[in-house]
N, C-alpha and C positions, 0 to 999 in steps of 0.2 A: 466665501467658498474656499479661498486660498488658505484661510486659517483652519477650516475644517479638514482640508486635505493634509495640512502640515501635522495636525493632531493625529490623524489616522496613520500617517507615516511613522510618527514617533511611537505610537502604540505597537505597530507592527515590529519595529526595530527592538522595542523593549521585550516583546514576546520571544524574540530570537537573539537575546543579548549575547549568548555564547556561540552564535552561529555566524558564519561568513556568507554574505550574499554572493551568488554566482549566476551566470546565465550560459546557455548552450543551445545549439540548434536542435529542433525536433526533426527526426529523420524518418522519411517514408520507408515502410517495411511491410511486405505483404499487402493486405487490404487496408492498411492504416496509412493515410496520406499524411505528409509532414504538416505539422501545425506551425503556429508562430514561434518565435524564439522563446525558450522556456526559462523562466526565472526560478530560483530555488535557493536552498541554504545548505551549507556544509557544516556538519557537526563533527568535530575531530578530537580524538584523544590527545593527551599530552605527548610530546616527543616527536621525532622526525618520521617515524614509521619505517617501512611501509606497513599499512594495515589492510586486512580484509575489509571489504566495504559492503554496505547495505543500502539499497534504494528504498526510501520510505514513501509509499503511495497514500496520499490523504483520502479521507472519506468524502461523501457527497457534500459535506459542509465546508470543504476546502481546507487550506492550511490554517491551523488555529492552535489553541493551547494543547489539544490532544497530540498534534504533531510534535510540539515542543517536548512534551512529556516522554514520548517514545524516542525522539531523537537523542535526548539526554540519557535515557535508559540504555539504548543500544551502544552509545559511546562508553558508558560505564562497563560494558562487557568487552570493550576493546576494539570496537568497529568504527571506521569512518562512515559517516552517514550522509547521504545526499537526499534531501527532501524537495522534490520538484513541485512547483505550483502549476498544475495543468489547467486551472480555471481562469486565473487572473489574465494571462496573455490572450485568452479566448473571450474576454469581455464579460465574465461572470464571477461571482464570489462563491456560489453554491448551486447544486443541481438536485437537491433532495426532492423538490416538487416538480422539477423539469428534467428528468433523467436523460432525455434524448438530446439536450443541448450539448453536452459533452459526454460521450459514452466511453466505457472501458476500452472498446476497440480503438477509438481515437487516441486514447492515452498510450497505446502501444508505441506510437511514434515518439512520444516523450521518453518512454523507458529505453527505447533503442538509442535515442540521443544521449540519455544519461549514461548508458553503458559505454558509448563511444567517448563521452567526456571523461569518465573515470579512467578509461584506458590511457588517457594522455597524462595522468597525474603520477608523479614519481612516488607519492605517499600512499599509493594503492597497490596491493598485491594483485597482479594480473591473473585473471581466471578465478579469482576468489571474490565474487560479487553475488550477493543475494538480494532478494526483494521481500518486503513485507508490506501488507496493506490491510485496511479495515473497511468493511462494507463496500462502497464503490471502489475503494482502493484494493479490497480483497478480490473483487471481480477483476480488477486490472491485473492482479497477480495471476489469477487463473488464466486469463487471456494471454499474458506474457509467457506463460509456460507451454503454450501450444506449439507443436512442431512446425506448423505452417509459417510461423514468424521467424524461426531460426535464431532466437536470441541466445541460445546456448553457444552458438558460434561467436557471439559478441562478448562472451564471458559470463553469462548468467548461469550460476551454479544451482539455483533452486530458490524456493520462496515459501513464505508463510501467509496464508489467507485467513484472516479473521472474519467470520460471518459474511462470506461473499454471496453475491447473487450468482447462482450456478445455472448453467444451461446444459441439460442432458443432451440436447440436439447438437450444439455447436462446440462444446468444450471437452470433447472426448479424446483429444490428441496431445495430452500432457506428455512432455518428453524430458522433463527435469524433475528432481525430487520436490514434492510439495507437501507441506503440513497444512491441513485444513481444519479449522477450529470453529464449530458452530453450536448454536443453542437450539434445543428442541422446542422451546417456547417462543422462538423468534417469529414474529408475525409480519416481518418486513422481507427478509431474505430467508426463504423457507429451507429448513434442514433437509426435508425430504427431496427437494430438487437436487441438493448436493449428493444425497445418497444415490439418486438415479444417475447423476453424472459420473460418480466414482465407479458405479457398477458397469458403466458402459465404456470405460477407458480401454484403449488398445493395449496400454501397459499399466494395469491397475496397481502393480507392486510399487510404482513410483509415488503413489498417493497414500499418505497416512491421514486418515480422517478421524477426528474426535468430536463426538456429539454430547453436549452437556444437557442432561435431562431437564434441569430447572432454569436454564439460562435463557434470557431474552437478548434482543439486539443490543449491541454496545455494552456487553457484559464486563468488559475490561475497564470501562471509564468510571472513575470514582467521583461521580456527581449524583445528585438526587434522582430518584425515579421520575420519569417524565413521559409525556405523550408528544410525539413529533409528527408533523404532517409530511406525507409522502406524495407520490404522484396521484393526481385526481382528488386531492384533499383528504385521502384516507389517513387516519391516525394510527400511529404505531407506538407500541410500548417499549421504552428503553430503560434498562435497569442494570446496575452493577451487581455482579454475582460474586460473593466472597469465597465461594468454592471454586468456581470455574476460572476466575481471573488469575489467581496465583498458580493454579495448575497449568493453565495455558501459557503463562509467562515462563514457567520452568521448562515446559516442552519446547517453547520457542527458543530459549537459550540453548538447550541441548541440541536442537535441530541445527541451528547455525554453527555451533561448535563442531558438529559432525561434518557438515558440508563445506565449511569455510576455513577450518583449521588444519 
């Protein structure tokens, strides 16, 4: 057992070879109770900074190679990146089939803690902190943007949500700029629910929504097409989209340049 645990630790460290391991408190905010201490990774550009920063919220699969790809991409654009692990400290690796084990609402406490942690760093430009997330992480971006949590007062400038699960009933109080990127063929997080959420916003001008007509879930991930189990054993189609992915990346880069530069 010890040997297996050691191998797992080595693989994790290898996956984050250019990242620094950090930890910080999860902070109660609004209806989100504080969780256990959050572990995470800092990806940092060369030089002393200070840099604008981006919080990278992982998908329902947890921190993995997708996290590493995006961490390094955001660093190449000149941002310091903090990638918290919201699942490990809560005793799970993934929640794709068990979404209620750790919810986006629970992760708000981790995002609040991440903002407070970044505010203590001399290499971060204060008030210039964004967030990006995919799927479960995209839903976390939408929740983090709600006025009831007041994360703008903690320095959150805006966020990018890739194929999030949207709630037209509960997510209509966005009060920071949000770029929402979704696929019309997504059979896991439905684009029409996001359309309903956007149309119900108290401040609709804050949300820029782009819907790709031929894109499925996980359209930015350059891996083979696949079927993945979700809640209740329902299977969902995941596929890279060579049109949507580069367009979404370009929009993401431009969005962060606008709100963080």
